[in-house]
C-alpha positions in Angstrom: -14.1 99.6 -28.5 -13.4 98.4 -32.0 -10.4 96.2 -31.0 -12.2 94.4 -28.2 -14.5 92.2 -30.3 -11.7 90.7 -32.4 -9.7 89.9 -29.3 -12.7 88.2 -27.7 -13.3 86.2 -30.8 -9.6 85.0 -30.9 -9.7 84.2 -27.2 -12.9 82.2 -27.6 -11.4 80.3 -30.5 -8.3 79.5 -28.6 -10.4 78.3 -25.6 -12.4 76.1 -27.9 -9.3 74.7 -29.5 -7.7 73.9 -26.1 -10.9 72.2 -25.0 -11.1 70.1 -28.1 -7.4 69.2 -27.7 -8.0 68.2 -24.1 -11.0 66.1 -25.1 -9.1 64.3 -27.8 -6.2 63.6 -25.4 -8.6 62.1 -22.9 -10.3 60.0 -25.5 -7.0 58.7 -26.9 -5.5 57.8 -23.5 -5.5 54.1 -22.8 -8.0 52.7 -20.2 -6.6 52.0 -16.8 -5.3 48.4 -16.5 -6.9 46.5 -13.7 -4.3 43.9 -12.4 -5.5 40.3 -12.6 -5.9 38.4 -9.4 -2.4 37.0 -8.6 -2.0 33.3 -8.0 -1.0 32.3 -4.5 2.8 32.6 -4.2 4.9 29.5 -4.3 6.8 28.8 -1.1 9.7 26.4 -0.7 8.6 25.2 2.7 6.2 22.8 4.3 2.6 23.5 3.2 1.4 24.3 6.7 1.2 23.1 10.3 -1.6 20.6 9.4 -0.6 19.4 6.0 -2.5 16.2 6.1 -5.9 17.8 6.7 -8.5 16.4 9.0 -7.8 15.9 12.7 -5.2 14.1 14.8 -7.9 11.5 15.7 -8.7 10.9 12.0 -5.0 10.5 11.1 -4.6 8.1 14.0 -7.5 6.0 12.8 -6.2 5.9 9.2 -2.7 5.0 10.4 -4.0 2.2 12.6 -6.4 0.9 10.0 -3.9 0.9 7.2 -1.1 -0.7 9.3 -3.5 -3.3 10.6 -4.6 -4.1 7.1 -1.1 -4.4 5.8 -0.1 -6.7 8.7 -3.2 -8.9 8.2 -2.3 -9.0 4.5 1.2 -10.2 5.3 -0.1 -12.8 7.7 -2.6 -14.0 5.1 0.2 -14.3 2.5 2.3 -16.4 5.0 -0.7 -18.5 5.8 -1.5 -19.1 2.2 2.2 -20.1 1.6 2.1 -22.5 4.6 -1.1 -24.0 3.3 0.5 -24.6 -0.1 3.4 -26.3 1.6 1.2 -28.5 3.7 -0.9 -29.5 0.7 2.3 -30.6 -1.1 3.3 -32.6 2.0 -0.1 -34.2 2.2 0.0 -35.3 -1.4 3.3 -36.9 -0.8 2.1 -38.7 2.3 -1.1 -39.9 0.7 0.9 -41.4 -2.2 3.2 -43.1 0.3 0.2 -44.3 2.2 -1.2 -46.0 -0.9 2.1 -47.8 -1.5 2.3 -49.0 2.1 -1.3 -50.0 2.2 -0.7 -52.1 -0.9 2.3 -53.8 0.7 0.5 -54.7 3.9 -2.4 -55.9 1.8 -0.2 -58.2 -0.2 1.3 -59.6 3.0 -2.1 -60.2 4.4 -3.2 -61.9 1.2 -0.2 -64.3 1.2 -0.9 -65.2 4.9 -4.6 -65.9 4.1 -3.8 -68.2 1.1 -0.8 -70.1 2.6 -1.2 -69.6 6.3 1.3 -67.8 8.5 4.6 -69.5 9.0 5.0 -70.2 12.7 7.5 -72.1 14.9 5.6 -75.3 14.9 5.0 -75.5 11.2 8.7 -74.5 10.6 9.8 -77.4 12.9 7.5 -80.0 11.3 8.4 -79.1 7.8 12.2 -79.1 8.5 14.0 -82.3 7.5 17.2 -81.5 9.5 18.3 -79.3 12.4 19.9 -77.0 9.8 16.7 -76.8 7.9 14.9 -75.9 11.1 17.3 -73.1 11.7 16.9 -71.8 8.2 13.1 -71.9 8.7 13.4 -70.1 12.0 15.5 -67.4 10.4 13.0 -67.1 7.6 10.3 -66.8 10.1 12.1 -63.9 11.9 12.7 -62.1 8.6 9.0 -62.4 7.5 7.8 -61.2 11.0 10.3 -58.3 10.9 9.1 -57.3 7.4 5.5 -57.6 8.3 6.1 -55.5 11.4 8.0 -52.9 9.5 5.4 -52.5 6.9 2.6 -52.4 9.4 4.4 -49.8 11.5 5.2 -47.8 8.4 1.6 -47.8 7.4 0.4 -46.7 10.8 3.1 -43.9 11.0 2.1 -42.7 7.5 -1.5 -42.6 8.5 -0.7 -40.6 11.6 1.4 -38.2 9.7 -1.4 -37.7 7.2 -3.9 -37.0 9.9 -1.5 -34.5 11.5 -1.0 -32.8 8.2 -4.7 -32.6 7.6 -5.1 -31.0 11.1 -2.4 -28.5 10.3 -4.1 -27.7 7.0 -7.4 -27.1 8.7 -5.7 -24.8 11.2 -4.2 -22.8 8.4 -7.6 -22.4 6.8 -8.9 -21.1 10.0 -6.0 -18.7 10.2 -6.7 -17.5 6.7 -10.3 -16.8 7.5 -9.2 -14.9 10.6 -6.9 -12.7 8.6 -9.5 -12.0 6.0 -11.9 -10.9 8.7 -9.2 -8.7 10.2 -8.6 -7.1 6.8 -12.4 -6.5 6.4 -12.6 -4.9 9.8 -9.6 -2.6 9.2 -11.1 -1.6 5.9 -14.4 -0.7 7.6 -12.5 1.2 10.3 -10.8 3.4 7.8 -14.0 4.0 5.8 -16.0 4.8 8.9 -13.3 7.3 10.1 -13.5 9.1 6.7 -17.3 9.1 6.8 -17.3 10.7 10.3 -14.6 13.2 9.2 -16.7 14.2 6.2 -19.8 14.6 8.3 -18.0 16.8 10.8 -16.2 18.8 8.2 -18.1 22.0 7.3 -15.6 23.2 4.7 -16.7 23.2 1.1 -15.6 20.2 -0.8 -15.3 19.3 -4.5 -17.7 16.7 -5.6 -16.1 13.3 -5.8 -17.5 9.8 -6.2 -14.4 8.4 -4.5 -13.4 6.5 -7.6 -10.2 8.6 -8.2 -11.1 9.2 -11.8 -9.6 12.6 -11.6 -6.3 11.3 -10.3 -5.4 8.9 -13.0 -2.0 8.7 -14.6 -1.5 10.0 -18.1 1.0 7.4 -19.2 3.1 4.3 -18.3 3.9 4.0 -14.6 7.4 3.1 -13.5 8.1 0.1 -11.3 10.0 0.8 -8.1 12.6 -1.4 -6.4 11.1 -3.1 -3.4 12.1 -1.9 0.1 13.9 -4.5 2.2 11.6 -7.0 4.1 12.2 -9.5 6.9 12.9 -13.1 5.9 9.3 -14.0 6.6 8.0 -11.3 4.2 6.9 -8.8 6.9 8.1 -5.2 7.2 10.9 -4.6 9.8 10.2 -2.1 12.5 12.0 1.2 11.8 12.6 4.5 13.6 13.4 8.0 12.5 17.1 7.2 12.2 18.4 8.6 8.9 19.0 12.2 7.8 16.2 13.8 5.9 17.8 14.9 2.6 15.0 17.4 1.8 15.2 21.1 3.0 13.0 20.2 5.9 16.0 18.6 7.6 15.4 16.4 10.6 15.2 12.6 10.3 13.2 10.0 8.4 13.0 6.2 8.4 15.0 4.1 5.9 11.8 3.0 4.2 10.7 6.7 3.7 14.1 7.5 2.3 13.8 4.5 -0.1 10.4 5.7 -1.3 11.7 9.2 -1.8 14.7 8.0 -3.8 12.6 5.7 -5.9 10.3 8.6 -6.8 13.3 10.7 -7.8 14.6 7.8 -9.9 11.2 7.7 -11.6 11.6 11.3 -12.6 9.6 13.1 -9.8 12.2 15.7 -8.9 10.2 18.7 -7.9 10.3 20.2 -4.4 9.8 17.8 -1.5 9.4 18.3 2.3 9.4 15.3 4.6 10.2 15.7 8.3 8.2 18.1 10.5 8.6 18.3 14.2 5.2 19.7 15.0 1.7 18.3 14.6 0.5 14.8 14.4 0.5 12.1 11.7 3.5 10.5 10.1 5.6 13.6 9.5 7.0 13.9 13.0 7.7 10.2 12.9 9.8 10.5 9.7 7.3 8.3 7.8 5.7 10.9 5.4 6.7 13.3 2.7 4.9 16.1 0.8 5.7 16.3 -2.9 4.9 19.7 -4.4 3.0 19.6 -7.7 4.4 23.0 -8.9 8.0 23.3 -9.8 8.8 26.1 -7.3 7.1 24.8 -4.2 3.6 24.8 -2.6 1.2 27.3 -4.2 -2.5 27.3 -5.2 -4.5 24.5 -6.8 -2.4 22.6 -9.3 -3.7 22.8 -12.9 -2.6 21.7 -16.3 0.8 20.1 -16.4 1.2 20.5 -12.6 -1.9 18.5 -11.9 -0.8 15.9 -14.5 2.5 15.7 -12.6 0.6 15.1 -9.3 -1.6 12.5 -11.0 1.4 10.6 -12.3 3.2 10.8 -8.9 0.2 9.5 -7.1 -0.2 6.7 -9.6 3.5 5.8 -9.1 3.0 5.3 -5.4 -0.2 3.4 -5.8 1.2 1.0 -8.4 4.2 0.4 -6.1 2.3 0.4 -2.8 3.3 -3.2 -2.0 6.9 -2.5 -2.8 7.2 0.7 -0.9 4.9 -0.2 2.1 2.5 2.6 1.4 0.0 3.4 4.2 -1.9 6.0 2.2 -1.6 8.6 -0.5 -3.5 11.9 -0.4 -3.9 14.0 -3.6 -6.5 16.5 -4.9 -9.3 16.0 -2.3 -9.0 12.2 -2.3 -7.1 9.6 -0.3 -6.0 6.2 -1.5 -5.9 3.4 1.1 -4.5 -0.1 0.4 -7.8 -1.6 1.7 -10.3 0.6 -0.1 -8.7 2.5 -3.0 -9.6 6.1 -3.7 -12.0 7.9 -1.2 -13.1 11.5 -0.9 -11.0 13.5 1.5 -10.9 17.2 2.2 -9.1 19.3 4.8 -11.0 21.2 7.5 -9.6 24.5 6.2 -10.6 24.1 2.6 -7.3 25.5 1.4 -4.9 24.0 -1.2 -2.6 22.6 1.4 -5.2 20.8 3.6 -7.2 19.8 0.5 -3.9 18.5 -1.0 -4.5 20.2 -4.3 -1.0 21.6 -4.4 1.0 18.6 -3.2 0.9 14.8 -3.0 1.1 13.4 0.5 2.8 10.0 1.0 2.7 8.0 4.3 4.7 4.7 4.6 4.5 1.9 7.1 
């Protein structure tokens, strides 16, 4: 039929045009967007049931080692102070001994040259009864003076000997405390070695020097926590309200450290008391300081890691003022006896590896 061919040609052209249009539309359409892997969400709560990583046995060893080291350090400081006092006393006594020795020597010299004045010589040299009485009185005075000087010399020598004995005792005490500190240091380091050996979780390489946890600026100085009159730390219980969202109780020293950190500008989310688990949290002697602004998330990076570095440095610089037992941050633990050491949680996650928060334990 004559009209069929034109219709077929038009239909074919329209089909080709539609196909080309569809092809162009497909080519011009944007490629499907694959969403990037989302970072772990921040959570304003405690970073887990086992925030300190490791095992209860390890935490008990670290607590005992650090407490023992701090106690031995305090005892050593007191022993050094007593030794200094005794040395000062000994110097005074020895100077007094020299003076008394010279006086007794002078009396002995006079007696050797002139002979001692006795009753017979006093009687024979007296030309009257009154002279005899005067001579007798002089004899009593000389004898009393000689006796006083001699007794003073002997007493001073005895005191010097006692002071030297006390000094020797303090030196022994110092050596004892130094040995205790060395043993406590070894105890903590052995516990960490055993934990690392038993921990199968992947760890970041670390020399234990803490080079990755250094502060990027000037570190503030904290006000010291109250001590006993002898310089030791008073015993404290979980007796004051925990001001962080964790609620519960903390010790006065923990509260002091928390407030000092805030005063130094570290005001991001903090969680202290935790009723479950082991370690210092249930005792009110530990706090977890989130590195990120909103809470505990994934590994801290950039400014968040710098924040954690600076906070860890603040606690370490002020360890003696705040009675710090240890600080954990970014797969490392700082001990007052050993400095930075490698430390990773058994789970290998940001919370147990402490890459999202700084952990502080106080005495």
